[in-house]
TIDO-584267 format. One record per residue: y, z, x of N, C-alpha, C, O, CB in turn. Coordinates in steps of 0.2 Angstrom, whole numbers, plus 5000, padded with zeros to 4 digits. Each point is the difference from the previous one (the first is absolute). Glycine has a CB too. Example, Ala and Ser with C-alpha at 12.3 -4.5 7.8 and 13.67 -1.06 7.14 Angstrom:
% TIDO-584267
497250395066500650004996500650005004499950035005499550034986;501149905007500650015004500550034996500650015003499149895003;
% end
This chain:
% TIDO-584267
528350394708499650045004499349975002499850005005500850104990;499149874999499449975001500049945005499549995004500250054984;500849925011500149945005500150025007499849975004500849984986;499750115011500150035007499350015003499949995006501350064991;498449994999499350025002499649935002499650005005500550114988;499949845002499749945001500249975007499549975003500350024984;500850005014500349975006499750045006499849975005501249994989;499050115006499850045005499349995002499849995005501050094992;498849914998499249995000499949935003499649995005500250094985;500649875008499949935003500250005007499749975004500649984985;500350085013500250015007499550035004499849985005501350034991;498650055001499550035004499349965001499750005006500850114990;499349854999499449965001500249945005499649995004500150044984;500949945011500249955005500050035007499849965005500849984986;499750115010500050035007499350025003499949985005501250074992;498549984998499350015003499649935001499750005005500350114988;500149845003499749945002500349975006499649975004500250014984;500850025013500349985007499750045006499949965005501250014988;498950095006499750045006499249985001499849995006501050104991;498949904998499349985001499949935003499649985004500150084986;500849895008500049935003500250015007499749965004500549994985;500350095013500250005006499450035005499949985005501350044991;498450035001499550035004499449955001499749995006500650124989;499649845000499549955001500249955005499649985004500150044984;501049965012500349955005499950035007499849975004501049994987;499450115010500050035006499350005003499949995006501150084991;498549954999499350005002499749935002499750005005500150104987;500449855004499749935002500449985006499749975005500150014983;500850045013500449985006499750035006499949975006501150014988;498850085006499750045006499349975001499849995006500850114991;499049884998499349975001500149935003499649985005500050094986;500949905007500149935003500250005007499849975005500649994984;500150095013500250015007499450025004500049985006501150064990;498550015002499450025004499549945001499749995005500450124990;499849855000499649945000500349955005499649975004500050044984;501049985012500349955005500050025007500049965004500750004987;499350115010500050035007499349985002499949995006500950104992;498749924998499349995003499849935001499749985005500050124989;500649865002499949925001500449985006499749955003500250034985;500650055014500449975005499950045007500450005004500549974988;498650075007499850055006499949965007500250025005499350064987;500249865007499949965006500449945001499949965004498950084995;501849964997500449955000500349995007500250045003500149984985;499749925015500249985006499550025006500249995006500950034989;498350015003499650025005499549945002500049954996500050165000;499749895010499649945003499350014997499750054999501049945011;499149954988499350004997499549975005500249955004500350034984;498950045013499649985005499349984996499950024995500650055014;499149884994499449984997499450035003499950015006500749884991;499050144998499350035003499649945003499949954997500250144994;499749935015499649955004499349984996499749955001500850095010;499250014985499449994997500049974993499749954999500050155007;500849924990500049974993500649964998500149974995499350135002;501149895008500649964999500550034995500449964997498949945007;500650164994500550034995500650035004499950035006499150004986;501649965005500650025003500150074998500050024994500549865006;499750165005500250074999500650025004500149975005498750064993;501650025000500650025003499750035007499550035001501150004989;499849955015499950025007499950085001499650025004501049885000;499850144992499950075001499450034997499850065001501449944999;498449964996499450024997499449975003499450024999501250004991;499549935014499449965003499850045007500450045003500149854992;498950105007499750025006500049955005499949944999499350144994;501049945013500049955006499550025005499950065002501349924996;498449975004499550005005500049945004499949954998499450134995;500949935014499949945005500549944997499749955000499150095004;501849984995500549954997499849964994500249954999500150045013;499250044984499849974994500150054994500050065001499249875005;501050054988500250054994499450004995499749954999501550025003;498750084995499550014995500250044995500550055000498649955008;500749994985500250044995499750064999500250054996500049844998;499250125009499650064999499650015006499949965004500150044984;499850075013499550015006499349964999499749995005500950124996;499249894993499449964999500049935002499549975003500350104987;500849905009500049935002500149995007499849955003500750024986;499950085014500050005008499350015003499849965004501450094995;498449994998499450025003499549934999499649995004500550144993;499949844997499649944999500249955005499649965003500350074985;500849965013500249945004499850025007499749955004501350034989;499150085010499750025006499349995001499849985006501250104995;498649944994499349995000499849935001499549985004500450134989;500449855003499949935000500249975007499649965003500650034985;500350035015500249985007499550025005499849965004501450044993;498550065002499550025005499349964999499749995005500850134995;499449874994499449964998500049935003499649975003500250094987;500849915010500149935003500050005007499749965003501050014987;499650095013500050005008499350025002499849975006501450074994;498449994996499350025002499549945000499650005004500750124992;499849844999499649944999500149945005499649965001500350084987;500849965014500149945005499850015006500149955005500950044989;
% end
């Protein structure tokens, strides 16, 4: 009788440990899948270069003005201001 109870307790502990390990595995797999989705978000997308700072950004996040690409509105404004200054001094 004592041997049966000991086996039952060992089985219960192993079953509980297995469930915990499966839960940890599942959680890590979900986190890995989410991470890979965010990393591959722009996979295959076209990259364009900012005219002001030469940084490459995805085309869908870049700003376009007069057939030129910019990474932000501030860089677009600086570039346009510089062009106006050059045209005004010439």
